[in-house]
Every structure is written in C-alpha cells, then in structure tokens.
C-alpha positions in Angstrom: 164.6 13.9 34.7 166.0 17.0 36.5 166.9 17.2 40.1 164.2 17.9 42.8 163.3 21.6 43.1 165.1 22.0 46.4 168.5 21.6 44.7 170.4 24.7 43.6 173.5 24.6 41.4 176.3 27.0 42.3 178.9 27.7 39.6 181.8 29.9 40.6 184.8 31.3 38.8 186.3 33.8 41.2 188.2 35.8 38.6 185.6 35.6 35.9 184.4 38.7 34.1 181.8 39.5 31.5 182.9 39.1 27.8 182.9 42.3 25.7 182.9 40.8 22.3 179.3 41.0 20.9 177.0 39.1 20.5 178.7 36.9 23.2 179.4 33.7 21.3 181.0 31.0 23.4 184.7 30.6 23.0 184.4 26.8 22.6 182.2 24.8 20.2 180.3 22.6 22.6 178.7 19.4 21.0 175.2 20.9 21.4 176.1 24.4 20.3 173.7 25.3 17.5 175.8 27.8 15.6 178.8 25.7 14.6 182.0 27.7 14.3 180.6 31.1 15.2 182.9 31.5 18.2 184.4 34.3 20.2 188.0 35.1 19.8 188.4 35.7 23.5 187.4 33.5 26.4 183.7 33.6 27.5 183.6 32.2 31.0 180.0 33.3 31.4 178.7 31.0 28.7 180.6 28.1 30.2 179.2 28.9 33.7 175.6 28.9 32.4 176.2 25.6 30.6 177.7 24.1 33.7 174.7 25.2 35.7 172.3 23.5 33.3 174.5 20.4 33.5 174.4 20.5 37.3 170.6 20.5 37.3 170.8 17.2 35.4 168.4 18.3 32.7 168.3 15.8 29.9 170.8 13.6 31.7 170.9 10.7 29.1 172.2 13.0 26.3 174.8 15.0 28.3 178.0 15.4 26.4 176.4 14.7 23.0 175.1 16.9 20.2 171.6 15.8 21.2 171.8 17.3 24.7 168.7 19.5 25.1 168.5 20.6 28.7 165.7 23.2 28.3 163.8 20.7 26.2 162.9 18.9 29.4 160.9 22.0 30.4 159.3 23.2 27.2 158.6 21.8 23.7 158.8 23.2 20.1 156.1 25.8 19.3 155.8 27.1 22.9 156.2 30.6 24.3 159.2 31.3 26.5 159.7 34.5 28.6 163.3 35.3 29.5 163.0 37.9 32.3 166.3 39.8 33.0 166.7 42.7 35.4 167.0 45.9 33.3 166.1 48.3 36.0 168.4 51.2 34.9 170.4 52.4 31.9 173.2 54.0 33.9 174.5 53.8 37.4 173.2 56.9 39.3 176.7 57.6 40.9 178.8 56.6 37.9 179.6 53.1 39.2 179.5 49.8 37.4 176.1 49.4 35.7 176.5 45.7 35.7 176.2 45.4 39.4 172.6 46.7 38.9 171.4 44.9 35.8 171.6 41.5 34.2 174.4 41.2 31.7 173.5 40.3 28.1 176.1 37.5 28.0 174.1 35.5 30.5 170.9 35.9 28.5 172.7 35.0 25.3 173.8 31.6 26.7 170.3 30.9 27.9 168.8 31.9 24.6 170.9 29.4 22.7 169.6 26.6 24.8 166.0 27.8 24.4 166.6 27.9 20.7 167.7 24.2 20.8 164.6 23.3 22.9 162.2 25.0 20.5 164.0 23.8 17.4 163.4 27.2 15.9 159.6 26.9 16.3 157.9 29.1 18.9 158.1 32.5 20.4 160.7 34.0 22.8 160.3 37.3 24.5 163.1 38.9 26.5 161.1 41.4 28.5 161.1 43.6 31.6 159.4 46.6 33.1 162.3 48.8 34.6 161.7 51.8 36.8 159.6 54.6 35.3 162.4 56.8 34.0 164.8 54.2 32.5 165.6 54.5 28.8 164.8 50.9 27.8 166.6 51.0 24.4 169.7 52.5 26.1 169.7 49.7 28.7 169.4 47.1 25.9 172.4 48.7 24.1 174.4 48.9 27.3 173.9 45.3 28.3 174.4 44.0 24.7 170.9 42.5 24.5 170.2 44.5 21.3 173.2 42.9 19.6 172.0 39.4 20.7 168.5 40.1 19.2 170.0 41.3 16.0 172.2 38.2 15.7 169.2 35.9 16.2 167.2 37.8 13.6 170.0 37.3 11.0 170.9 33.7 11.9 167.5 32.1 12.6 163.8 32.3 11.8 162.7 32.0 15.4 160.5 34.8 16.7 162.7 36.6 19.3 161.5 39.9 20.7 162.8 42.4 23.2 159.9 44.0 24.9 159.4 46.9 27.4 156.4 45.9 29.4 155.7 49.4 30.8 152.5 51.0 29.6 153.4 54.3 31.4 156.8 55.9 31.7 158.0 59.0 33.5 160.3 61.7 32.1 162.8 62.5 34.9 164.5 65.9 35.3 168.2 66.2 36.3 167.2 66.9 39.9 165.4 63.5 40.0 161.8 64.6 40.0 159.3 63.3 37.4 158.4 66.1 34.9 155.6 64.2 33.2 153.9 60.9 32.7 153.7 59.5 29.2 151.7 56.6 27.8 154.0 53.8 26.3 153.1 50.9 24.0 153.8 48.3 26.6 153.5 44.5 25.9 152.3 43.9 22.3 150.4 41.0 23.6 148.4 43.3 25.9 147.7 43.3 29.6 145.8 41.1 32.0 144.3 42.4 35.3 144.2 40.2 38.4 142.1 41.0 41.5 143.5 38.7 44.2 141.0 40.0 46.8 141.3 38.0 50.0 144.0 35.8 48.5 146.4 38.7 48.3 149.3 38.8 50.8 148.3 42.5 51.3 144.9 41.5 52.6 145.9 41.4 56.3 146.9 45.0 56.1 144.1 46.1 53.7 142.6 48.3 56.3 145.6 50.6 55.7 145.2 50.7 52.0 145.0 54.5 51.9 148.6 54.6 53.2 149.9 52.4 50.3 152.6 54.1 48.3 154.8 53.3 45.3 157.8 55.6 44.6 157.1 58.7 42.5 153.5 57.7 41.5 150.5 59.7 42.8 148.8 58.0 45.8 145.4 58.5 44.1 146.6 56.2 41.3 147.6 53.5 43.7 144.2 53.7 45.5 142.6 52.8 42.2 144.1 49.3 42.5 144.0 48.7 46.3 141.0 49.0 48.5 139.6 47.3 51.6 138.4 44.3 49.6 140.3 44.5 46.3 144.0 44.1 45.3 144.4 44.5 41.6 147.6 44.0 39.5 147.9 44.8 35.8 150.3 42.2 34.3 152.1 41.9 30.9 150.1 39.2 29.0 153.2 37.6 27.7 153.9 36.3 31.2 150.5 34.6 31.2 151.0 33.3 27.6 154.4 31.8 28.5 154.8 28.0 28.9 158.2 28.6 30.6 159.5 31.6 32.4 163.3 31.9 32.8 164.0 34.5 35.4 167.5 35.9 35.1 167.9 38.3 38.0 171.0 40.2 39.3 172.3 39.1 42.6 172.2 42.3 44.8 170.9 43.8 48.0 167.5 45.6 48.1 166.7 48.4 50.5 163.0 47.5 50.7 163.1 43.7 50.9 166.7 42.9 51.9 167.8 41.0 48.8 166.6 41.0 45.2 167.1 37.6 43.6 164.6 35.2 41.9 161.4 36.3 43.8 161.8 40.0 43.5 162.6 39.8 39.8 158.9 39.2 39.1 158.1 42.8 39.9 159.3 43.5 36.4 156.3 41.7 34.9 153.9 44.4 36.0 152.7 46.7 33.1 151.4 49.5 35.3 153.6 50.2 38.3 150.9 52.4 39.9 149.3 49.1 41.1 152.3 48.2 43.3 152.6 48.8 47.0 156.2 49.6 48.1 155.4 50.8 51.7 152.8 52.4 53.9 153.1 56.2 54.4 154.6 57.5 57.6 157.1 56.3 60.3 156.7 53.3 62.4 155.5 55.3 65.4 152.6 56.8 63.5 151.3 53.6 61.9 153.4 53.5 58.7 156.4 51.4 57.6 158.1 54.0 55.5 160.9 54.6 58.0 161.6 53.9 61.7 160.3 56.3 64.3 158.6 59.6 63.5 159.7 62.7 61.6 157.6 65.6 60.5 160.4 66.7 58.1 160.5 63.4 56.4 156.7 63.4 56.0 156.8 66.9 54.6 159.4 65.9 52.0 157.3 62.9 51.0 154.3 65.2 50.6 156.3 67.6 48.5 157.7 64.9 46.3 154.2 63.6 45.5 153.0 67.1 44.7 156.0 67.8 42.4 156.1 64.6 40.4 154.0 65.1 37.3 152.9 68.6 38.3 152.0 70.5 35.1 152.1 74.0 36.5 155.6 75.4 36.0 155.5 78.2 38.6 154.0 76.0 41.3 156.4 73.3 40.5 159.4 75.6 40.8 158.2 76.9 44.2 157.6 73.4 45.5 161.1 72.3 44.4 162.7 75.2 46.2 160.8 74.3 49.3 161.8 70.6 48.9 165.5 71.6 48.7 165.2 73.7 51.8 163.5 70.9 53.7 166.1 68.4 52.6 168.9 70.7 53.8 167.3 71.0 57.1 167.0 67.2 57.4 170.7 66.9 56.7 171.7 69.7 59.0 169.8 68.2 61.9 171.5 64.8 61.1 168.2 63.0 60.8 168.9 59.5 59.5 168.3 59.2 55.7 166.1 56.1 55.7 162.8 56.6 53.9 160.6 55.3 51.1 160.3 51.9 52.9 164.1 51.3 52.7 164.5 49.4 55.9 164.0 46.1 57.7 160.7 47.2 59.1 159.0 47.4 55.7 156.1 45.1 56.0 154.5 45.9 52.6 156.9 45.4 49.7 157.5 41.7 50.4 153.8 41.0 50.4 153.2 42.7 47.0 156.2 40.8 45.6 154.8 37.4 46.6 151.4 38.3 45.1 153.2 38.7 41.8 155.2 35.5 42.1 151.9 33.6 42.7 150.4 35.2 39.6 153.5 34.1 37.6 153.2 30.5 38.9 149.4 30.0 39.0 148.0 32.9 36.8 145.8 32.3 33.7 145.4 34.5 30.7 141.9 35.4 31.9 143.1 36.9 35.1 142.4 34.0 37.5 144.6 31.9 39.8 144.4 28.2 39.0 144.7 25.7 41.7 147.7 24.1 39.9 150.9 25.6 38.5 150.4 26.9 34.9 154.1 27.2 33.9 157.6 26.2 34.9 159.8 28.8 36.6 163.6 28.3 35.9 165.8 30.8 37.8 169.4 31.6 36.7 171.0 34.3 38.9 173.7 36.5 37.5 176.2 37.1 40.2 179.3 37.4 38.1 179.4 41.0 39.2 176.9 41.4 42.0 175.6 44.5 44.0 176.0 45.2 47.7 175.3 48.0 50.1 172.6 50.5 48.9 170.8 48.3 46.3 168.9 47.9 44.2 169.5 51.2 42.4 172.7 52.5 44.0 174.6 49.3 44.8 178.3 49.0 44.9 179.9 46.4 42.6 181.0 43.1 44.2 183.0 40.7 42.0 181.4 37.5 43.2 182.0 35.4 40.1 178.9 33.2 40.6 175.9 31.8 38.6 173.1 30.2 40.7 170.5 28.0 39.0 167.4 26.2 40.2 163.9 25.1 39.4 162.3 26.9 42.3 162.8 30.6 43.0 162.4 30.1 46.7 165.2 27.6 46.9 167.5 29.8 44.7 166.7 32.8 47.0 167.5 30.8 50.1 170.8 29.7 48.6 171.5 33.1 47.2 170.9 34.9 50.5 173.0 32.4 52.4 175.8 32.8 49.8 175.7 36.6 50.3 176.1 36.1 54.1 172.5 36.8 55.0 170.2 34.7 57.2 167.1 33.9 55.1 165.0 33.5 58.2 165.5 37.2 58.9 164.2 38.2 55.4 160.3 38.5 55.4 160.2 38.0 51.6 161.7 34.5 51.8 160.0 33.6 55.1 156.7 34.6 53.6 157.3 32.5 50.5 157.6 29.5 52.8 154.2 29.9 54.5 151.7 27.2 53.9 149.2 28.0 51.2 146.7 26.3 48.9 149.0 27.7 46.1 152.4 27.0 47.6 155.6 28.5 46.2 157.8 25.9 47.8 156.8 22.3 48.3 159.7 21.5 50.6 160.9 22.6 54.1 163.7 25.2 53.8 166.3 23.0 55.6 166.0 20.5 52.8 167.6 22.9 50.3 170.9 21.6 49.0 173.6 23.4 47.0 175.6 21.6 44.4 179.0 23.1 44.1 182.4 21.9 42.7 183.3 20.4 46.1 180.1 18.4 46.3 176.7 18.7 47.9 176.4 21.4 50.6 173.7 22.0 53.2 172.7 25.6 54.0 174.7 25.4 57.2 177.6 24.1 55.2 177.3 26.9 52.7 177.1 29.5 55.5 180.3 28.2 57.0 182.2 27.6 53.7 184.7 30.0 52.1 182.1 30.5 49.3 180.0 32.7 51.7 180.7 36.2 50.5 179.7 38.5 53.4 178.0 41.2 51.4 177.5 44.6 52.9 173.7 45.0 53.6 171.6 48.0 52.7 172.0 50.7 55.4 168.4 50.2 56.7 169.1 46.5 57.1 172.5 46.6 58.8 172.6 44.5 61.9 169.2 42.9 61.1 169.9 40.5 58.2 173.3 39.0 58.9 173.9 35.7 60.6 174.2 35.9 64.4 177.8 35.9 65.4 177.1 33.3 68.1 175.3 30.9 65.7 
C-alpha cells in the first residue's frame, strides 16, 4: 500500500533542466521501463525525478526495483479511464519570457504516461486534457511543450487509446491589443459535457446575494449570470473528468494573482468546458462592495466597463471608438499613478478560491449524471512540475524561477500545503488552502494540516522543518499579495 495521503514526496535536483530530445525517452533503461532500449542520447533528469517521486510514495512497494514494479497499478486497473491534467494555459509567454515557467513541460507528462501505460497494460483510455484561457492556441501549446510528439510516439508504439483534448467549447479570438474580437464555438470534449448545480453546497453560496457582481475575465457578465443566481451555482464540466477512474493532476508550480498560488487545487479550473460559468471576482473595489481591487476608483471601474463592452463587440465603428476611449482612460490611470491592481488580482479576492474549491469537490465526488456522491468517486494523484517554476506576476506573466523540484502526493490539499511552504509562503494566509481544510460532509482533506509530512532526500520533514530548511525557496509573490502571504519575520 502507498503512504497515507498527508505525505508529500519532494524530489529536487537543483541544476536540473528539461530535456529537449523528443519524445522525452528516459536516458536509462529502468527495470520496469516498457519500451526496452528506446532511450534518449542525453540525460533526462525529469524522468528520473518523476520515477523517484513514485518510489517515494511507496506505491507497489513489494515490487520496487524489479521489472514487475507497477506504481500506478495500485490506483487504477487495466481497462480504466485515466485523465492526465497538465497546465497548458498559454502557447507563448506574453512578455517573451520562458514559456515553461507558465505551463507543464511535456517531459513530466511523458514519464507519467509510461507508468499509466504499465498500469493499464495497454487496455483502457488515457486523455491528456485541459481548458486553457480563451485565446490560447491549443495545438501550438501542444507543439511547444512536446506533448504532440509524445502522443505521436504512443500512437506508433502502442495500441492504447491516448488522446490530447482541448476541453473548451468556446474560444475567443484575441486581437494584438489584447481585446477579444469574437467568440467562436469549439468542439470541446468528445465525450461531451456534464452540468452540475451545487446550489447551497457551493462555496459561493455565502456570497450568492452578490451574484450580479460575479465576473470572469473577458466574458460578458450576462453570460456568467446564466450560471450563478441567488439559489443556483452551475458549472459545465468536461465529461472525461467524470468518466475517469483516476485523475493525475500535473500543475505548474507558480504564483497566482487571484488566489496566491496555483498548484494542485487550482489546476482543476482547467476541467471546465465553458469558462463563462466561473466566478473570478466581484465587480468593484473593496470600498464599494466588490473584491476586484482594494479601495475605490471610478477610472478602474470605467476601464472594466469599457473592456466588457469591447470584448466580442461585432460593430466595427463602435468597437474602434470604445478602444480609443479605453486607451485614453488607461493613460490617465497611469499618469495619476493609480495602483495597477484589478481583475481580482490581490489578497482580498474572496471569490476565486471559492469557485476553485467547488471544482475540486466535483472532481473528487462528482458523478457522470451531474450529482455529488457522498463518497469519493475517483483517486486524485498530484505531481507538480517545479523544475522551472513561476514567481512574481503569475499565472500568466510570471518570471522564471529554476527551482528544480517535483512534488508528488495522493491528496491535492497536502501537496498544496507543502508546495506553498516550499515557495516561502504561509499556507494559513492563503484562503484557497484554508478553505480546503474546512470541515465538510465531502471533505477534501481527512487530516489536520500540521500532520503533513514531506519526504525529502535528507529524511522526513515537518512543515516547520521545511519552512526553516535550505529547500525553502523564497518566491517573489504576486504584486497584489506582497506582504500578505509570506511567513512572518518574527515566526
């Protein structure tokens, strides 16, 4: 049997880097490796780190070190459906930086896929799927990260059903200035969609009286109001998630302007088929009843109104005039040195974390007919890609941080607690993680947070031990979280 779910394995190779040789074969023929002598000519430290993480979880302990070792086989059986959920949020870095501080690298997915193949014995279905932001070129992202080459390798070498799927049913065509020109229907998940109405069970229910303020970036507010009302909180999910017997979440380790960090929990936002149903923040500043930004600003409010009117506007002349007015307003904001925080990108955002936890509960307890069962319906294995991580203004404009780590665990709350601590952040100051620990009839964590243990090369660490150790990385937080997420200097 594997370790208890409050254990998290930390693998670290400080000078490690992603392999460039497609399709990311290992450089060593491990006893359990299913493809014999198909090896890389250059070192592949990522494959080794993923393997060591699975070893650290003590999955299939009796067969470790032999050709029969089948770690994922302890979680899923042949004939099952497995969803591998990477973070493919963008196809390029918006400022020309390292794309791989924003998205999961294909070499991490390749190593995981090999062990899934061993577990399924070639019989079953594997979907590598995500729903990136509305304007991302999914195929370009797949090419950039090497996932397309991994899929092609599997199709040539095996008979296992392996698919790469864009879960979005609506995409936006973005113009060079950043505004959405038009909304276009997309194929979405071939398995279809499932709608959940969480009603009073939703984490948003306590703020449901403010549903008319709910906003998701770029989408028309009227669209979001179709999914959230005073007594209804609906989410349209990719059905593959609900069909899956095992979900392997493979997030990128990075900061997040709306929720502090994006690790295992936040990664489930990419299982939504229609992003209009999300709630990122509540319109307006904190002094006028919203949580979009701190304080109050008529100019910020005006820019937000203009953006909503521009995005998707089909009238060319009106669109041109509105864009000119938007640029003038933005220059005025800059000239007056008004702080740039908006779109819910600060520590006072009390909406996005609630929406995220709704989606994690659906992933854990959701059924294919749109209901929440009283018992977990599938295993959630989390393997975090922190070889190159993202700090500062994440998740879309992060700066690369060579952390050289892989984190793995059987509970996303435990991995997020460990991951946040490793980044130098106090998880108790992160509402997303605190909320995941709240008592519930459908709990996400069946353990007290202080019980979390990290297994590293030097042995077993407590959270305090990790926070004090040299492994703690001291990431730069998002601007809207600076001074509100780090450990207290007197602690």
